[in-house]
N, C-alpha and C positions, 0 to 999 in steps of 0.2 A: 776489485771484481765486483759486479753487480749480478745478482743471482735472486730469485724466488726465495721467498721464506712460507714453507707450505704446511698447514696444519692439517693433519690426518685425524679424523674423529670416526667415531662410531656414531650413526645417526639411530634415530628412535626406531624404524623400521629394521635395524640390525645390519643395514648396509653401512658401507664406508663411505666417507665424503673427503678428499683432498681441494684446499682452497689455499690461494696464497693471502699473504696478509700483508704485503707490500707489493710492488710491481709497476711504478712509474705510470698510471691510469689503467693498465690492462690487469680486470679480472677474470681468473680462470678458475675453472671446476672439474674435478675429476670424481667419478662414483663408479662404485663396484660392490660386487658380494664380499670382497676380500681385500685388504689393504693393497695386496699386489695390484690388483684390478683398478683401484683407485688411483694409485701411482700412474699406471700406464696410461688412462683416459686423461690424468693431467699433463703425462709426455704428450700425448696425440694432440691437447688442446692447446698447447705451446706449441708445437709443429705447425699446425692449423693457423694459427697469428702469426708465425714467422712466415708463413708462406704469402700470408695476406699483406702482410710489412714489406715483403720484398715487391711485391704487385705494386704496391702502393706507394712504398718512399723509395725504392731501390736498393734499399738495404735492411739487414735485420738488426735490431737491438741487441746488445751485449746480452741484455738480463733473458731473451729468449734462445739463447744458445748456451748457457751456463746451465750445468746440474743444478738444479733446485736444493736447498737445506729442508730437509724435512723435519717436522716437530709433531711429536705424537702425542695423543691422550692416553692414560694409561690403558684403557680398552684395547685400543688400535695397537700399542705397543705390545701387550701380550698377545695378541692374537697374530701380529705380523711375526714376533718371534717366541712363537709357541715352544721352542724348547726350553723357555725359563718357565720353571714352576713358581706361581704365585705365593704360594704357601711358604716355599723353600725360599724365595727371594726376600718375603717379607720378615723371614728371621735374620735372613745376612744383614738386612739394613736395619734390624731393631723396630720392626713395626708390627702389632698386633695382626697375625693373620686373617681374623675375621674380618677387621679393618680394611686391610689391603684387599681382599675379596669385595667389600662394598665398594672400595675406590674404583677398582677393574670394572664392576657393573654399572657404576656412574650414580650407585643410588646414594651416595653422601658426600659434602664438601669436602674438599682437600685443601687443606690452608697451605701459604706459600711455603712455610716453615717444612710442612710434611714433602711439598713437591721437591723441594730444594734437597731433603733426605734422600727420596727415592733417586732423584737424578744424580745426586754425589756417590750413591750406592751402586746406579750402571757403570759410572766413571772408573769407580774403583775396580768394579768386575773387569771392565774392560782393559785397564791398565793391567791387572793382576793376568789376563789371558794374554796379553800381549807379549808379557816377559815370561810365559810359560814355556818349557822346552820339556819334550818328551825324551825318553831313553828306551 
């Protein structure tokens, strides 16, 4: 299944931008004051291009009809999933809280090793939650 890989990042003006990292020649962008708005704008761009391709080619390529896979910068991740407390998450994954706040603000470089540690922590948290049962 072909799908767009979409990066969501916080821009220097405080807005969010969603843009595809792949796409068989398509370059799509969505912008908004929030991650949700940027994702909606990206989806709207996909729909407009799909309509254009239908008129032009008589069919819509699969990549324009499949739900994109979103990849987040840390600042956009913590904005979109605002229920995650940055300090508590830092303690959960074993990263200095002040350093995690700097990562979130985009004020310091994040090594591949630290990104992997954060990503693995997110996956562990998701796995823990998916196995959770309430009584």
